[in-house]
C-alpha positions as a Markdown table, in Angstrom:
| # | Residue | x | y | z |
|---|---|---|---|---|
| 1 | Unk | 143.1 | 110.5 | 76.4 |
| 2 | Unk | 145.5 | 110.9 | 73.5 |
| 3 | Unk | 145.6 | 114.1 | 71.4 |
| 4 | Unk | 142.4 | 115.4 | 73.1 |
| 5 | Unk | 140.2 | 112.3 | 72.5 |
| 6 | Unk | 139.6 | 109.1 | 74.3 |
| 7 | Unk | 141.1 | 105.9 | 72.9 |
| 8 | Unk | 137.6 | 104.7 | 72.0 |
| 9 | Unk | 136.7 | 108.0 | 70.2 |
| 10 | Unk | 139.9 | 107.8 | 68.2 |
| 11 | Unk | 139.2 | 104.2 | 67.2 |
| 12 | Unk | 135.6 | 105.0 | 66.2 |
| 13 | Unk | 136.7 | 108.0 | 64.1 |
| 14 | Unk | 139.2 | 105.8 | 62.3 |
| 15 | Unk | 137.2 | 102.7 | 61.9 |
| 16 | Unk | 134.0 | 104.3 | 60.7 |
| 17 | Unk | 135.9 | 105.2 | 57.6 |
| 18 | Unk | 136.6 | 101.6 | 56.7 |
| 19 | Unk | 134.0 | 99.3 | 58.3 |
| 20 | Unk | 130.2 | 98.9 | 58.0 |
| 21 | Unk | 129.6 | 98.4 | 61.7 |
| 22 | Unk | 131.4 | 98.9 | 65.0 |
| 23 | Unk | 130.8 | 96.6 | 67.8 |
| 24 | Unk | 132.4 | 97.2 | 71.2 |
| 25 | Unk | 132.6 | 94.2 | 73.5 |
| 26 | Unk | 132.6 | 95.0 | 77.2 |
| 27 | Unk | 133.0 | 92.6 | 80.1 |
| 28 | Unk | 129.5 | 93.3 | 81.6 |
| 29 | Unk | 126.4 | 95.5 | 81.2 |
| 30 | Unk | 127.7 | 98.0 | 83.7 |
| 31 | Unk | 130.8 | 98.6 | 81.5 |
| 32 | Unk | 128.6 | 98.9 | 78.4 |
| 33 | Unk | 126.6 | 101.7 | 80.0 |
| 34 | Unk | 129.8 | 103.8 | 79.9 |
| 35 | Unk | 129.6 | 103.8 | 76.1 |
| 36 | Unk | 125.8 | 104.5 | 75.6 |
| 37 | Unk | 126.6 | 108.0 | 74.4 |
| 38 | Unk | 128.6 | 106.8 | 71.4 |
| 39 | Unk | 126.7 | 107.1 | 68.1 |
| 40 | Unk | 127.0 | 104.4 | 65.6 |
| 41 | Unk | 128.5 | 101.9 | 68.1 |
| 42 | Unk | 126.8 | 98.8 | 69.4 |
| 43 | Unk | 128.0 | 97.7 | 72.8 |
| 44 | Unk | 127.5 | 94.1 | 73.8 |
| 45 | Unk | 128.9 | 92.0 | 76.6 |
| 46 | Unk | 131.0 | 88.9 | 76.8 |
| 47 | Unk | 128.9 | 85.8 | 76.6 |
| 48 | Unk | 131.7 | 83.7 | 78.1 |
| 49 | Unk | 132.9 | 85.7 | 81.1 |
| 50 | Unk | 136.5 | 85.9 | 82.3 |
| 51 | Unk | 138.3 | 84.3 | 79.4 |
| 52 | Unk | 140.0 | 87.5 | 78.0 |
| 53 | Unk | 140.2 | 88.5 | 74.4 |
| 54 | Unk | 139.0 | 85.2 | 73.0 |
| 55 | Unk | 135.7 | 85.8 | 74.8 |
| 56 | Unk | 135.4 | 89.2 | 73.2 |
| 57 | Unk | 136.1 | 87.7 | 69.8 |
| 58 | Unk | 133.4 | 85.2 | 70.3 |
| 59 | Unk | 130.8 | 87.7 | 71.4 |
| 60 | Unk | 131.8 | 90.2 | 68.7 |
| 61 | Unk | 131.6 | 87.5 | 66.0 |
| 62 | Unk | 128.2 | 86.4 | 67.1 |
| 63 | Unk | 126.9 | 90.0 | 67.0 |
| 64 | Unk | 128.5 | 91.0 | 63.7 |
| 65 | Unk | 126.7 | 91.0 | 60.4 |
| 66 | Unk | 129.7 | 91.1 | 58.0 |
| 67 | Unk | 131.6 | 88.2 | 56.5 |
| 68 | Unk | 135.0 | 89.7 | 57.3 |
| 69 | Unk | 135.7 | 91.4 | 60.6 |
| 70 | Unk | 138.5 | 93.7 | 61.7 |
| 71 | Unk | 139.4 | 93.0 | 65.3 |
| 72 | Unk | 141.2 | 95.5 | 67.5 |
| 73 | Unk | 142.0 | 95.9 | 71.1 |
| 74 | Unk | 140.5 | 99.0 | 72.7 |
| 75 | Unk | 143.9 | 100.1 | 74.0 |
| 76 | Unk | 145.3 | 100.8 | 70.5 |
| 77 | Unk | 144.5 | 104.5 | 69.9 |
| 78 | Unk | 146.5 | 104.9 | 66.7 |
| 79 | Unk | 144.8 | 102.5 | 64.3 |
| 80 | Unk | 145.6 | 103.5 | 60.7 |
| 81 | Unk | 142.8 | 103.4 | 58.1 |
| 82 | Unk | 145.2 | 102.5 | 55.3 |
| 83 | Unk | 146.5 | 99.5 | 57.2 |
| 84 | Unk | 143.0 | 98.2 | 58.0 |
| 85 | Unk | 141.9 | 98.7 | 54.4 |
| 86 | Unk | 144.9 | 96.8 | 53.2 |
| 87 | Unk | 144.3 | 93.9 | 55.5 |
| 88 | Unk | 140.7 | 93.6 | 54.1 |
| 89 | Unk | 142.1 | 93.8 | 50.6 |
| 90 | Unk | 144.6 | 91.0 | 50.9 |
| 91 | Unk | 142.5 | 88.4 | 52.7 |
| 92 | Unk | 141.9 | 86.5 | 49.4 |
| 93 | Unk | 141.0 | 82.9 | 50.3 |
| 94 | Unk | 142.6 | 83.0 | 53.7 |
| 95 | Unk | 140.6 | 82.7 | 57.0 |
| 96 | Unk | 142.5 | 85.5 | 58.6 |
| 97 | Unk | 145.1 | 88.2 | 57.8 |
| 98 | Unk | 147.5 | 88.8 | 60.7 |
| 99 | Unk | 150.3 | 91.4 | 60.8 |
| 100 | Unk | 153.6 | 89.7 | 61.8 |
| 101 | Unk | 156.8 | 91.1 | 63.2 |
| 102 | Unk | 158.3 | 87.6 | 63.0 |
| 103 | Unk | 157.1 | 84.0 | 63.5 |
| 104 | Unk | 156.6 | 84.5 | 67.2 |
| 105 | Unk | 155.5 | 88.1 | 67.3 |
| 106 | Unk | 152.1 | 88.6 | 65.7 |
| 107 | Unk | 149.2 | 91.0 | 66.1 |
| 108 | Unk | 146.1 | 88.9 | 66.5 |
| 109 | Unk | 144.2 | 91.9 | 67.9 |
| 110 | Unk | 144.9 | 94.1 | 64.9 |
| 111 | Unk | 143.7 | 91.7 | 62.2 |
| 112 | Unk | 141.0 | 90.6 | 59.8 |
| 113 | Unk | 139.1 | 87.4 | 60.3 |
| 114 | Unk | 136.4 | 85.5 | 58.5 |
| 115 | Unk | 133.4 | 85.5 | 60.7 |
| 116 | Unk | 132.4 | 81.9 | 59.9 |
| 117 | Unk | 135.8 | 80.6 | 60.8 |
| 118 | Unk | 135.8 | 82.5 | 64.1 |
| 119 | Unk | 132.4 | 81.2 | 65.0 |
| 120 | Unk | 133.4 | 77.6 | 64.0 |
| 121 | Unk | 136.5 | 77.6 | 66.1 |
| 122 | Unk | 135.2 | 79.5 | 69.1 |
| 123 | Unk | 132.0 | 77.4 | 69.4 |
| 124 | Unk | 134.1 | 74.7 | 71.0 |
| 125 | Unk | 137.6 | 75.7 | 71.9 |
| 126 | Unk | 139.9 | 74.6 | 74.7 |
| 127 | Unk | 142.5 | 77.4 | 74.9 |
| 128 | Unk | 142.1 | 81.0 | 76.1 |
| 129 | Unk | 145.1 | 81.8 | 73.8 |
| 130 | Unk | 144.6 | 83.1 | 70.3 |
| 131 | Unk | 147.7 | 81.4 | 69.0 |
| 132 | Unk | 146.3 | 77.9 | 68.7 |
| 133 | Unk | 143.4 | 79.2 | 66.7 |
| 134 | Unk | 145.6 | 81.3 | 64.5 |
| 135 | Unk | 147.9 | 78.3 | 63.9 |
| 136 | Unk | 145.0 | 76.0 | 63.1 |
| 137 | Unk | 143.2 | 78.1 | 60.5 |
| 138 | Unk | 144.3 | 79.2 | 57.0 |
| 139 | Unk | 146.1 | 82.4 | 58.1 |
| 140 | Unk | 147.9 | 84.8 | 55.8 |
| 141 | Unk | 150.7 | 86.6 | 57.7 |
| 142 | Unk | 151.5 | 90.1 | 56.4 |
| 143 | Unk | 154.9 | 91.4 | 57.4 |
| 144 | Unk | 154.7 | 94.7 | 59.3 |
| 145 | Unk | 157.4 | 95.9 | 56.8 |
| 146 | Unk | 154.8 | 95.6 | 54.1 |
| 147 | Unk | 152.5 | 97.9 | 56.1 |
| 148 | Unk | 155.0 | 100.7 | 56.4 |
| 149 | Unk | 153.7 | 102.0 | 53.0 |
| 150 | Unk | 150.6 | 103.1 | 54.9 |
| 151 | Unk | 152.1 | 103.8 | 58.3 |
| 152 | Unk | 155.9 | 104.4 | 58.1 |
| 153 | Unk | 156.5 | 104.4 | 61.8 |
| 154 | Unk | 154.0 | 101.6 | 62.5 |
| 155 | Unk | 152.2 | 103.7 | 65.0 |
| 156 | Unk | 149.0 | 101.6 | 64.2 |
| 157 | Unk | 150.4 | 98.9 | 66.5 |
| 158 | Unk | 150.8 | 101.2 | 69.5 |
| 159 | Unk | 149.3 | 99.5 | 72.6 |
| 160 | Unk | 148.9 | 101.4 | 75.7 |
| 161 | Unk | 148.8 | 99.3 | 78.9 |
| 162 | Unk | 150.3 | 101.7 | 81.4 |
| 163 | Unk | 150.6 | 105.5 | 81.9 |
| 164 | Unk | 154.3 | 105.2 | 81.1 |
| 165 | Unk | 153.3 | 103.9 | 77.7 |
| 166 | Unk | 151.1 | 106.9 | 77.1 |
| 167 | Unk | 153.9 | 109.2 | 78.2 |
| 168 | Unk | 156.3 | 107.6 | 75.7 |
| 169 | Unk | 153.7 | 107.9 | 73.0 |
| 170 | Unk | 153.3 | 111.6 | 73.7 |
| 171 | Unk | 157.1 | 112.0 | 73.7 |
| 172 | Unk | 157.1 | 110.4 | 70.2 |
| 173 | Unk | 159.2 | 107.3 | 71.1 |
| 174 | Unk | 156.6 | 104.6 | 70.6 |
| 175 | Unk | 156.2 | 102.0 | 69.1 |
| 176 | Unk | 158.7 | 101.5 | 66.2 |
| 177 | Unk | 161.9 | 101.1 | 68.3 |
| 178 | Unk | 160.3 | 98.7 | 70.9 |
| 179 | Unk | 159.0 | 96.0 | 68.6 |
| 180 | Unk | 161.9 | 94.8 | 66.6 |
């Protein structure tokens, strides 16, 4: 919970303002059952089990109806509508728009992808890492500095992996001073 709502509730409330459909990818049917109560959300399961985020991308891309997809991790409770809208707006002819802190530090789970490109790559991939895919497609990198116009503290990139991370977020010391 953050500010009285679950991370998933926060994501849904934000994303429903900017996307046409919300697909939640869970690891198995049992996990999907936990989200049955969520209106306007379709929960599906990984098709390729045990391969991490790339398995979720594959299942989500197969289930999606749109041509461009915003992808987010479920542990990012502070997604900013303006940032997401901007990523959709600047995709142009690119296959993906990925926020970037620098060459090595990118945000592939807070990005916009073309569905057809994801499906093409993920149909027969060898790596469980997103980096080889991102480096092999026509990716437009957007500096996080460019995104400060929508989210001055870059809270949109907050990722909560441990209770200590949530405590730091509640104390107001996350994420800006940890990324750079």
